[in-house]
CHARMM-style PDB file with segment names, atoms N, HN, CA, C and O in Angstrom:
ATOM      1  N   MET     1       0.865  -1.255   0.061  1.00  0.00      PROA
ATOM      2  CA  MET     1       0.031   0.008  -0.039  1.00  0.00      PROA
ATOM      3  C   MET     1       0.893   1.276   0.159  1.00  0.00      PROA
ATOM      4  O   MET     1       0.578   2.323  -0.407  1.00  0.00      PROA
ATOM      5  N   THR     2       1.936   1.194   0.925  1.00  0.00      PROA
ATOM      6  HN  THR     2       2.192   0.344   1.385  1.00  0.00      PROA
ATOM      7  CA  THR     2       2.812   2.593   0.910  1.00  0.00      PROA
ATOM      8  C   THR     2       3.450   2.726  -0.438  1.00  0.00      PROA
ATOM      9  O   THR     2       3.562   3.819  -0.993  1.00  0.00      PROA
ATOM     10  N   PHE     3       3.950   1.373  -1.060  1.00  0.00      PROA
ATOM     11  HN  PHE     3       3.860   0.485  -0.609  1.00  0.00      PROA
ATOM     12  CA  PHE     3       4.603   1.576  -2.386  1.00  0.00      PROA
ATOM     13  C   PHE     3       3.728   2.034  -3.375  1.00  0.00      PROA
ATOM     14  O   PHE     3       4.260   2.651  -4.298  1.00  0.00      PROA
ATOM     15  N   ILE     4       2.343   1.861  -3.416  1.00  0.00      PROA
ATOM     16  HN  ILE     4       1.910   1.360  -2.667  1.00  0.00      PROA
ATOM     17  CA  ILE     4       1.551   2.326  -4.333  1.00  0.00      PROA
ATOM     18  C   ILE     4       1.180   3.735  -4.016  1.00  0.00      PROA
ATOM     19  O   ILE     4       0.945   4.533  -4.923  1.00  0.00      PROA
ATOM     20  N   PHE     5       1.122   4.052  -2.814  1.00  0.00      PROA
ATOM     21  HN  PHE     5       1.314   3.404  -2.077  1.00  0.00      PROA
ATOM     22  CA  PHE     5       0.960   5.583  -2.475  1.00  0.00      PROA
ATOM     23  C   PHE     5       1.987   6.365  -2.952  1.00  0.00      PROA
ATOM     24  O   PHE     5       1.731   7.405  -3.560  1.00  0.00      PROA
ATOM     25  N   GLY     6       3.400   5.909  -2.705  1.00  0.00      PROA
ATOM     26  HN  GLY     6       3.608   5.065  -2.211  1.00  0.00      PROA
ATOM     27  CA  GLY     6       4.468   6.532  -3.139  1.00  0.00      PROA
ATOM     28  C   GLY     6       4.667   6.757  -4.463  1.00  0.00      PROA
ATOM     29  O   GLY     6       5.092   7.833  -4.882  1.00  0.00      PROA
ATOM     30  N   LEU     7       4.364   5.728  -5.240  1.00  0.00      PROA
ATOM     31  HN  LEU     7       4.018   4.854  -4.900  1.00  0.00      PROA
ATOM     32  CA  LEU     7       4.472   5.692  -6.723  1.00  0.00      PROA
ATOM     33  C   LEU     7       3.521   6.711  -7.208  1.00  0.00      PROA
ATOM     34  O   LEU     7       3.841   7.439  -8.148  1.00  0.00      PROA
ATOM     35  N   GLY     8       2.271   6.820  -6.577  1.00  0.00      PROA
ATOM     36  HN  GLY     8       2.012   6.229  -5.814  1.00  0.00      PROA
ATOM     37  CA  GLY     8       1.255   7.689  -7.160  1.00  0.00      PROA
ATOM     38  C   GLY     8       1.641   9.204  -6.894  1.00  0.00      PROA
ATOM     39  O   GLY     8       1.178  10.152  -7.529  1.00  0.00      PROA
ATOM     40  N   GLY     9       2.533   9.286  -5.886  1.00  0.00      PROA
ATOM     41  HN  GLY     9       2.909   8.516  -5.371  1.00  0.00      PROA
ATOM     42  CA  GLY     9       3.037  10.725  -5.455  1.00  0.00      PROA
ATOM     43  C   GLY     9       3.954  11.183  -6.457  1.00  0.00      PROA
ATOM     44  O   GLY     9       3.841  12.297  -6.968  1.00  0.00      PROA
ATOM     45  N   VAL    10       4.954  10.281  -6.792  1.00  0.00      PROA
ATOM     46  HN  VAL    10       5.045   9.375  -6.378  1.00  0.00      PROA
ATOM     47  CA  VAL    10       5.933  10.455  -7.642  1.00  0.00      PROA
ATOM     48  C   VAL    10       5.528  10.831  -9.026  1.00  0.00      PROA
ATOM     49  O   VAL    10       6.089  11.641  -9.764  1.00  0.00      PROA
ATOM     50  N   THR    11       4.332  10.027  -9.291  1.00  0.00      PROA
ATOM     51  HN  THR    11       3.876   9.369  -8.692  1.00  0.00      PROA
ATOM     52  CA  THR    11       3.823  10.211 -10.914  1.00  0.00      PROA
ATOM     53  C   THR    11       2.977  11.644 -10.729  1.00  0.00      PROA
ATOM     54  O   THR    11       2.896  12.423 -11.679  1.00  0.00      PROA
ATOM     55  N   PHE    12       2.389  11.920  -9.516  1.00  0.00      PROA
ATOM     56  HN  PHE    12       2.454  11.288  -8.744  1.00  0.00      PROA
ATOM     57  CA  PHE    12       1.821  13.303  -9.554  1.00  0.00      PROA
ATOM     58  C   PHE    12       2.698  14.474  -9.739  1.00  0.00      PROA
ATOM     59  O   PHE    12       2.428  15.492 -10.377  1.00  0.00      PROA
ATOM     60  N   PHE    13       3.873  14.177  -9.045  1.00  0.00      PROA
ATOM     61  HN  PHE    13       4.092  13.351  -8.526  1.00  0.00      PROA
ATOM     62  CA  PHE    13       4.686  15.251  -9.038  1.00  0.00      PROA
ATOM     63  C   PHE    13       5.427  15.500 -10.471  1.00  0.00      PROA
ATOM     64  O   PHE    13       5.683  16.653 -10.817  1.00  0.00      PROA
ATOM     65  N   LEU    14       5.748  14.431 -11.256  1.00  0.00      PROA
ATOM     66  HN  LEU    14       5.540  13.495 -10.975  1.00  0.00      PROA
ATOM     67  CA  LEU    14       6.298  14.367 -12.544  1.00  0.00      PROA
ATOM     68  C   LEU    14       5.329  15.146 -13.586  1.00  0.00      PROA
ATOM     69  O   LEU    14       5.705  15.935 -14.453  1.00  0.00      PROA
ATOM     70  N   ILE    15       3.908  14.720 -13.289  1.00  0.00      PROA
ATOM     71  HN  ILE    15       3.602  14.079 -12.585  1.00  0.00      PROA
ATOM     72  CA  ILE    15       2.836  15.434 -14.156  1.00  0.00      PROA
ATOM     73  C   ILE    15       2.862  16.924 -13.918  1.00  0.00      PROA
ATOM     74  O   ILE    15       2.981  17.758 -14.815  1.00  0.00      PROA
ATOM     75  N   SER    16       2.737  17.197 -12.580  1.00  0.00      PROA
ATOM     76  HN  SER    16       2.640  16.520 -11.851  1.00  0.00      PROA
ATOM     77  CA  SER    16       2.733  18.667 -12.264  1.00  0.00      PROA
ATOM     78  C   SER    16       3.922  19.387 -13.037  1.00  0.00      PROA
ATOM     79  O   SER    16       3.800  20.368 -13.772  1.00  0.00      PROA
ATOM     80  N   ALA    17       5.082  18.718 -12.731  1.00  0.00      PROA
ATOM     81  HN  ALA    17       5.180  17.921 -12.134  1.00  0.00      PROA
ATOM     82  CA  ALA    17       6.200  19.524 -13.185  1.00  0.00      PROA
ATOM     83  C   ALA    17       6.248  19.723 -14.710  1.00  0.00      PROA
ATOM     84  O   ALA    17       6.693  20.757 -15.208  1.00  0.00      PROA
ATOM     85  N   ALA    18       5.710  18.558 -15.525  1.00  0.00      PROA
ATOM     86  HN  ALA    18       5.348  17.718 -15.121  1.00  0.00      PROA
ATOM     87  CA  ALA    18       5.657  18.756 -16.920  1.00  0.00      PROA
ATOM     88  C   ALA    18       4.396  19.713 -17.419  1.00  0.00      PROA
ATOM     89  O   ALA    18       4.335  20.288 -18.506  1.00  0.00      PROA
ATOM     90  N   PHE    19       3.541  19.738 -16.508  1.00  0.00      PROA
ATOM     91  HN  PHE    19       3.590  19.271 -15.625  1.00  0.00      PROA
ATOM     92  CA  PHE    19       2.415  20.726 -16.738  1.00  0.00      PROA
ATOM     93  C   PHE    19       2.882  22.246 -16.571  1.00  0.00      PROA
ATOM     94  O   PHE    19       2.546  23.134 -17.355  1.00  0.00      PROA
ATOM     95  N   VAL    20       3.660  22.428 -15.504  1.00  0.00      PROA
ATOM     96  HN  VAL    20       3.933  21.707 -14.867  1.00  0.00      PROA
ATOM     97  CA  VAL    20       4.351  23.640 -15.221  1.00  0.00      PROA
ATOM     98  C   VAL    20       5.456  24.000 -16.575  1.00  0.00      PROA
ATOM     99  O   VAL    20       5.423  25.099 -17.128  1.00  0.00      PROA
ATOM    100  N   ALA    21       6.131  23.223 -16.870  1.00  0.00      PROA
ATOM    101  HN  ALA    21       6.157  22.330 -16.421  1.00  0.00      PROA
ATOM    102  CA  ALA    21       7.133  23.429 -17.945  1.00  0.00      PROA
ATOM    103  C   ALA    21       6.241  23.774 -19.316  1.00  0.00      PROA
ATOM    104  O   ALA    21       6.585  24.652 -20.107  1.00  0.00      PROA
ATOM    105  N   LEU    22       5.120  23.004 -19.468  1.00  0.00      PROA
ATOM    106  HN  LEU    22       4.840  22.291 -18.825  1.00  0.00      PROA
ATOM    107  CA  LEU    22       4.467  23.265 -20.645  1.00  0.00      PROA
ATOM    108  C   LEU    22       3.859  24.755 -20.605  1.00  0.00      PROA
ATOM    109  O   LEU    22       3.909  25.486 -21.594  1.00  0.00      PROA
ATOM    110  N   CYS    23       3.266  25.157 -19.351  1.00  0.00      PROA
ATOM    111  HN  CYS    23       3.225  24.564 -18.548  1.00  0.00      PROA
ATOM    112  CA  CYS    23       2.899  26.492 -19.317  1.00  0.00      PROA
ATOM    113  C   CYS    23       3.750  27.420 -19.405  1.00  0.00      PROA
ATOM    114  O   CYS    23       3.346  28.493 -19.852  1.00  0.00      PROA
ATOM    115  N   GLU    24       4.984  27.307 -19.061  1.00  0.00      PROA
ATOM    116  HN  GLU    24       5.311  26.435 -18.697  1.00  0.00      PROA
ATOM    117  CA  GLU    24       6.060  28.333 -19.232  1.00  0.00      PROA
ATOM    118  C   GLU    24       6.335  28.390 -20.583  1.00  0.00      PROA
ATOM    119  O   GLU    24       6.448  29.524 -21.048  1.00  0.00      PROA
ATOM    120  N   ARG    25       6.497  27.270 -21.476  1.00  0.00      PROA
ATOM    121  HN  ARG    25       6.405  26.349 -21.098  1.00  0.00      PROA
ATOM    122  CA  ARG    25       6.837  27.141 -22.757  1.00  0.00      PROA
ATOM    123  C   ARG    25       5.834  27.797 -23.665  1.00  0.00      PROA
ATOM    124  O   ARG    25       6.169  28.349 -24.713  1.00  0.00      PROA
ATOM    125  N   LEU    26       4.529  27.718 -23.212  1.00  0.00      PROA
ATOM    126  HN  LEU    26       4.257  27.270 -22.360  1.00  0.00      PROA
ATOM    127  CA  LEU    26       3.303  28.403 -23.960  1.00  0.00      PROA
ATOM    128  C   LEU    26       3.397  29.887 -23.801  1.00  0.00      PROA
ATOM    129  O   LEU    26       3.209  30.668 -24.734  1.00  0.00      PROA
ATOM    130  N   ARG    27       3.727  30.278 -22.460  1.00  0.00      PROA
ATOM    131  HN  ARG    27       3.880  29.644 -21.702  1.00  0.00      PROA
ATOM    132  CA  ARG    27       3.739  31.706 -22.117  1.00  0.00      PROA
ATOM    133  C   ARG    27       4.984  32.317 -22.886  1.00  0.00      PROA
ATOM    134  O   ARG    27       4.769  33.439 -23.343  1.00  0.00      PROA
ATOM    135  N   GLU    28       6.096  31.853 -23.088  1.00  0.00      PROA
ATOM    136  HN  GLU    28       6.271  30.941 -22.717  1.00  0.00      PROA
ATOM    137  CA  GLU    28       7.188  32.471 -23.957  1.00  0.00      PROA
ATOM    138  C   GLU    28       6.799  32.507 -25.132  1.00  0.00      PROA
ATOM    139  O   GLU    28       7.083  33.528 -25.757  1.00  0.00      PROA
ATOM    140  N   GLY    29       6.077  31.500 -25.786  1.00  0.00      PROA
ATOM    141  HN  GLY    29       5.846  30.671 -25.278  1.00  0.00      PROA
ATOM    142  CA  GLY    29       5.751  31.396 -27.311  1.00  0.00      PROA
ATOM    143  C   GLY    29       4.703  32.581 -27.566  1.00  0.00      PROA
ATOM    144  O   GLY    29       4.686  33.307 -28.560  1.00  0.00      PROA
ATOM    145  N   GLY    30       3.828  32.632 -26.468  1.00  0.00      PROA
ATOM    146  HN  GLY    30       3.841  32.042 -25.660  1.00  0.00      PROA
ATOM    147  CA  GLY    30       2.621  33.552 -26.770  1.00  0.00      PROA
ATOM    148  C   GLY    30       3.090  34.954 -26.870  1.00  0.00      PROA
ATOM    149  O   GLY    30       2.636  35.682 -27.752  1.00  0.00      PROA
ATOM    150  N   SER    31       3.990  35.385 -26.004  1.00  0.00      PROA
ATOM    151  HN  SER    31       4.359  34.793 -25.288  1.00  0.00      PROA
ATOM    152  CA  SER    31       4.565  36.738 -25.980  1.00  0.00      PROA
ATOM    153  C   SER    31       5.956  36.833 -26.855  1.00  0.00      PROA
ATOM    154  OT1 SER    31       6.563  37.901 -26.935  1.00  0.00      PROA
TER     155      SER     31
END
């Protein structure tokens, strides 16, 4: 259970980091 929870946390962190990077790239492209 702990392993699954940890894996989910890591996956959520990676998705959040990718989403922020994508927003930054779109912001630079827009302006």
